[in-house]
C-alpha positions as CSV (number, residue, x, y, z in Angstrom):
1,M,-51.3,25.7,-67.8
2,K,-53.4,23.7,-65.3
3,I,-52.2,20.4,-64.1
4,Y,-54.4,17.7,-62.6
5,L,-52.9,16.7,-59.3
6,N,-54.6,14.3,-57.0
7,G,-58.1,15.5,-57.6
8,K,-57.4,19.2,-58.0
9,F,-56.3,21.5,-60.9
10,V,-53.3,23.6,-60.0
11,D,-51.0,26.0,-61.8
12,K,-48.0,24.2,-63.2
13,E,-45.8,26.2,-60.8
14,N,-47.7,24.6,-57.9
15,A,-47.8,21.1,-59.3
16,K,-45.5,19.4,-56.8
17,V,-45.0,15.9,-55.4
18,S,-43.3,14.7,-52.2
19,V,-39.6,14.0,-52.4
20,F,-40.5,10.7,-50.7
21,D,-42.8,9.6,-53.5
22,H,-41.5,6.3,-54.7
23,G,-42.3,7.4,-58.3
24,L,-39.5,9.9,-57.9
25,L,-37.2,7.9,-55.7
26,Y,-37.4,4.6,-57.6
27,G,-39.4,5.1,-60.8
28,D,-42.2,3.1,-59.1
29,G,-45.3,3.9,-61.0
30,V,-47.0,3.7,-64.5
31,F,-48.0,6.1,-67.2
32,E,-49.8,6.6,-70.5
33,G,-49.2,9.0,-73.3
34,I,-52.4,9.9,-75.1
35,R,-53.2,12.1,-78.1
36,L,-56.0,14.6,-78.6
37,Y,-57.1,15.3,-82.1
38,S,-59.8,18.0,-82.9
39,G,-61.3,17.5,-79.5
40,C,-61.2,13.7,-79.7
41,V,-59.1,11.8,-77.2
42,F,-57.8,9.0,-79.4
43,K,-58.5,5.5,-78.1
44,L,-58.9,6.7,-74.6
45,D,-60.5,3.5,-73.4
46,E,-57.6,1.4,-74.8
47,H,-55.1,3.6,-73.1
48,L,-56.8,3.4,-69.7
49,E,-57.1,-0.4,-70.1
50,R,-53.4,-0.6,-70.7
51,L,-52.8,1.7,-67.6
52,E,-54.9,-0.7,-65.5
53,F,-52.9,-3.7,-66.8
54,S,-49.6,-2.0,-66.1
55,A,-50.7,-1.1,-62.6
56,K,-51.9,-4.7,-62.0
57,A,-48.6,-6.1,-63.2
58,I,-46.7,-4.0,-60.6
59,L,-49.3,-4.6,-57.8
60,L,-50.3,-0.9,-57.8
61,D,-53.9,-0.2,-56.9
62,L,-55.3,2.7,-59.0
63,P,-57.1,5.2,-56.8
64,M,-59.7,6.1,-59.4
65,S,-62.0,4.1,-61.6
66,R,-61.6,4.0,-65.4
67,E,-64.5,6.4,-65.9
68,E,-63.1,8.8,-63.3
69,L,-59.8,8.8,-65.0
70,A,-61.4,9.3,-68.4
71,E,-63.3,12.3,-67.1
72,A,-60.2,13.8,-65.5
73,V,-58.3,13.5,-68.7
74,C,-61.0,15.2,-70.7
75,E,-61.4,17.9,-68.1
76,C,-57.7,18.6,-68.1
77,C,-57.9,19.2,-71.9
78,R,-60.9,21.5,-71.3
79,Q,-59.1,23.4,-68.5
80,N,-56.2,24.0,-70.9
81,D,-58.4,24.9,-73.8
82,L,-56.8,22.2,-76.0
83,Q,-58.3,20.8,-79.1
84,D,-55.1,19.1,-80.3
85,G,-52.3,18.0,-78.1
86,Y,-50.7,15.3,-75.9
87,V,-51.8,14.0,-72.5
88,R,-49.4,12.4,-70.0
89,L,-51.3,10.4,-67.4
90,V,-49.1,9.3,-64.5
91,V,-49.8,7.2,-61.4
92,T,-47.1,7.0,-58.8
93,R,-46.8,4.6,-55.8
94,G,-47.1,7.6,-53.5
95,P,-44.9,8.8,-50.6
96,G,-43.3,6.3,-48.4
97,H,-40.1,5.5,-46.4
98,L,-36.6,5.3,-47.9
99,G,-36.1,1.8,-49.1
100,L,-37.4,-0.3,-52.0
101,S,-40.3,-1.8,-50.3
102,P,-43.6,-0.2,-51.2
103,D,-45.1,-1.2,-47.8
104,G,-46.5,2.0,-46.2
105,C,-46.5,4.0,-49.4
106,G,-49.6,5.9,-50.3
107,P,-51.9,7.2,-51.3
108,A,-51.1,6.7,-54.9
109,G,-50.6,9.9,-56.8
110,V,-52.4,10.8,-60.0
111,I,-50.9,13.5,-62.3
112,I,-52.4,14.6,-65.7
113,I,-50.6,17.0,-68.0
114,A,-52.2,18.2,-71.2
115,D,-49.9,20.1,-73.5
116,N,-48.5,20.3,-77.0
117,I,-45.8,17.9,-78.3
118,Q,-43.7,17.4,-81.4
119,L,-41.5,14.4,-81.1
120,Y,-39.8,14.8,-84.5
121,P,-39.5,17.9,-86.7
122,E,-42.4,18.1,-89.2
123,V,-40.1,18.0,-92.2
124,L,-39.1,14.4,-91.3
125,Y,-42.7,13.2,-91.9
126,E,-42.1,14.3,-95.5
127,T,-38.5,13.3,-96.0
128,G,-38.2,10.4,-93.6
129,L,-36.3,9.6,-90.5
130,K,-32.7,8.2,-90.3
131,I,-32.0,5.8,-87.4
132,I,-29.0,3.9,-86.0
133,T,-28.6,0.8,-83.9
134,V,-27.2,1.6,-80.4
135,P,-25.2,-0.6,-78.0
136,T,-27.9,-0.4,-75.2
137,R,-30.1,-3.4,-75.4
138,R,-33.8,-3.6,-74.6
139,I,-34.5,-5.0,-71.1
140,N,-35.2,-8.7,-71.2
141,A,-38.9,-9.5,-71.0
142,A,-38.1,-11.9,-68.1
143,A,-36.7,-8.9,-66.1
144,L,-39.4,-6.4,-66.8
145,P,-42.3,-7.2,-69.3
146,P,-42.2,-4.6,-72.1
147,A,-46.0,-4.4,-71.8
148,V,-45.6,-2.5,-68.5
149,K,-45.3,1.2,-69.1
150,S,-43.4,2.0,-66.0
151,L,-41.9,5.3,-64.9
152,N,-38.4,3.8,-65.2
153,Y,-37.4,4.6,-68.8
154,L,-33.7,4.8,-68.2
155,N,-33.1,2.0,-70.7
156,N,-34.7,3.9,-73.5
157,I,-33.2,7.2,-72.4
158,L,-29.7,5.8,-72.6
159,A,-30.4,4.6,-76.1
160,K,-31.7,8.0,-77.1
161,I,-28.6,9.7,-75.8
162,E,-26.4,7.3,-77.7
163,A,-28.2,8.1,-80.9
164,K,-28.1,11.8,-80.3
165,K,-24.4,11.7,-79.6
166,V,-23.7,10.5,-83.1
167,G,-26.2,12.8,-84.8
168,F,-29.3,10.7,-85.1
169,Q,-32.9,11.6,-84.0
170,E,-33.8,8.0,-83.1
171,A,-32.2,4.8,-82.0
172,L,-32.9,1.2,-83.0
173,M,-32.8,-1.1,-79.9
174,L,-32.1,-4.9,-80.1
175,N,-33.0,-7.5,-77.6
176,D,-30.4,-9.8,-75.9
177,K,-30.7,-12.2,-78.9
178,G,-29.8,-9.5,-81.4
179,E,-33.3,-9.2,-82.7
180,V,-35.1,-5.9,-83.4
181,A,-37.2,-4.9,-80.3
182,E,-38.3,-1.3,-80.9
183,C,-37.0,2.2,-81.1
184,T,-36.7,4.3,-78.0
185,G,-40.4,5.2,-78.0
186,D,-41.7,3.7,-81.2
187,N,-42.7,0.3,-82.7
188,V,-41.0,-0.8,-85.9
189,F,-42.7,-1.9,-89.2
190,V,-41.0,-3.0,-92.4
191,Y,-42.6,-3.7,-95.8
192,S,-40.8,-6.3,-97.9
193,K,-42.0,-8.1,-101.1
194,G,-45.7,-7.3,-100.5
195,V,-45.7,-8.2,-96.8
196,L,-45.7,-5.9,-93.7
197,Y,-43.7,-7.2,-90.8
198,T,-43.4,-6.1,-87.1
199,P,-41.6,-7.7,-84.2
200,P,-43.7,-9.8,-81.9
201,L,-44.2,-8.6,-78.3
202,D,-41.9,-11.2,-76.9
203,S,-39.0,-9.6,-78.8
204,G,-39.2,-6.7,-76.3
205,S,-41.6,-4.4,-78.1
206,L,-44.4,-2.5,-76.4
207,R,-48.1,-3.4,-77.2
208,G,-48.4,0.0,-78.8
209,I,-51.8,1.6,-79.3
210,T,-50.7,3.1,-82.6
211,R,-49.1,-0.2,-83.4
212,G,-52.5,-1.9,-83.0
213,T,-54.2,0.8,-85.1
214,V,-51.7,0.2,-87.9
215,M,-52.4,-3.5,-87.7
216,D,-56.1,-2.7,-88.2
217,I,-55.3,-0.5,-91.1
218,A,-53.3,-3.3,-92.7
219,E,-56.5,-5.4,-92.7
220,E,-58.5,-2.5,-94.1
221,L,-56.0,-2.0,-96.9
222,N,-55.7,-5.8,-97.6
223,V,-52.0,-5.7,-96.8
224,E,-50.6,-9.0,-95.4
225,L,-49.2,-8.6,-92.0
226,R,-46.9,-10.9,-90.0
227,E,-45.6,-10.6,-86.5
228,Q,-42.2,-12.1,-86.9
229,A,-38.7,-11.7,-85.3
230,L,-36.6,-9.3,-87.3
231,T,-32.9,-8.6,-87.5
232,R,-31.1,-5.5,-88.6
233,Y,-30.6,-7.2,-92.0
234,D,-34.3,-7.3,-92.5
235,L,-34.5,-3.5,-92.1
236,W,-31.5,-2.9,-94.3
237,T,-33.0,-4.9,-97.1
238,A,-36.6,-3.9,-96.7
239,D,-38.5,-2.0,-99.4
240,E,-39.9,0.4,-96.8
241,C,-39.8,1.0,-93.1
242,F,-41.9,3.2,-90.7
243,L,-42.2,3.7,-87.0
244,T,-45.3,4.1,-84.9
245,G,-46.1,5.6,-81.5
246,T,-48.5,7.9,-79.7
247,A,-46.2,10.9,-79.8
248,A,-44.5,9.9,-83.2
249,E,-47.8,8.9,-84.9
250,V,-46.7,7.2,-88.1
251,I,-43.4,8.4,-89.5
252,P,-41.4,6.9,-92.5
253,C,-37.9,5.7,-91.9
254,V,-35.5,6.0,-94.9
255,E,-32.1,5.0,-93.5
256,V,-31.0,2.4,-91.0
257,D,-27.3,2.2,-89.9
258,H,-26.2,4.4,-92.9
259,R,-28.0,2.1,-95.3
260,A,-30.8,3.5,-97.4
261,V,-34.1,1.7,-97.0
262,G,-35.5,0.9,-100.5
263,S,-35.1,4.0,-102.6
264,G,-34.1,6.1,-99.6
265,Q,-37.4,8.0,-99.8
266,P,-40.7,7.5,-98.1
267,G,-42.5,4.7,-99.9
268,E,-46.0,4.5,-101.2
269,I,-47.1,2.0,-98.6
270,S,-45.8,4.1,-95.8
271,K,-47.7,7.1,-97.3
272,R,-50.9,5.1,-97.5
273,F,-50.6,4.1,-93.8
274,I,-49.8,7.7,-92.7
275,S,-52.8,9.0,-94.7
276,R,-55.2,6.4,-93.3
277,F,-54.0,6.8,-89.8
278,R,-54.7,10.6,-90.0
279,E,-58.2,9.9,-91.2
280,K,-58.9,7.6,-88.2
281,V,-57.7,9.7,-85.3
282,T,-60.8,11.8,-84.9
283,R,-63.2,8.9,-85.3
284,V,-62.0,6.5,-82.6
285,G,-62.0,8.0,-79.1
286,R,-63.9,10.2,-76.7
287,M,-64.9,13.8,-77.4
288,I,-63.9,16.2,-74.6
């Protein structure tokens, strides 16, 4: 495997960063997870725009232009002979002094990893995922905007651990008002009485690229969509539920907090969205 590291491709065994890099010391940096389908980097421009926005939000100057980053992502896929896979693009604050201040840090580090990924077992895309609400709450948007994909994912990691400890693949996270925010790495959609709902961004959910794609699909399929605050009750009593994310893609959810969603089987609307999403992934993006 070849890793892109600050302008060079190196063997993964030699892909090393300084122990003084503030990305390592403090989670000071940003990232994007990007999918590659049949040689097409899905919505690469949208991912790079979101990376730019995340960097701007934390006052981190990207050391490369959008086009340079795009070419580096594509070349990393080519170097690893990938046609289908997952790309992790990371930008760190760079090495600096001990202490929180980023003054004196730099240059910013750019790391690109292109590899395979399977977030959930394939069988769950057919049978559906079971999730459970966990005690760890999503960080308040006033503390850290959820739109920023920072390197500090401890909030989500704790939620994932809590779910795994009680036998679940995924955790449902609430915000400090008790509203549904998102899962540990996925956005949440519910279908109820002919309407598709998803939490608004100010509930603590990420502006997901796959989330946006599903919203486009809803318009194509003439399915009414509303961004609306949701509670656990709304998921318990929904006709259908599915999760979306770059790594997860679109996956049906059939149980929430030990309560079957609808019939307890993936619903027809969920199947239609999964099918349409898979049709789109090789049409919208950049060929390597």
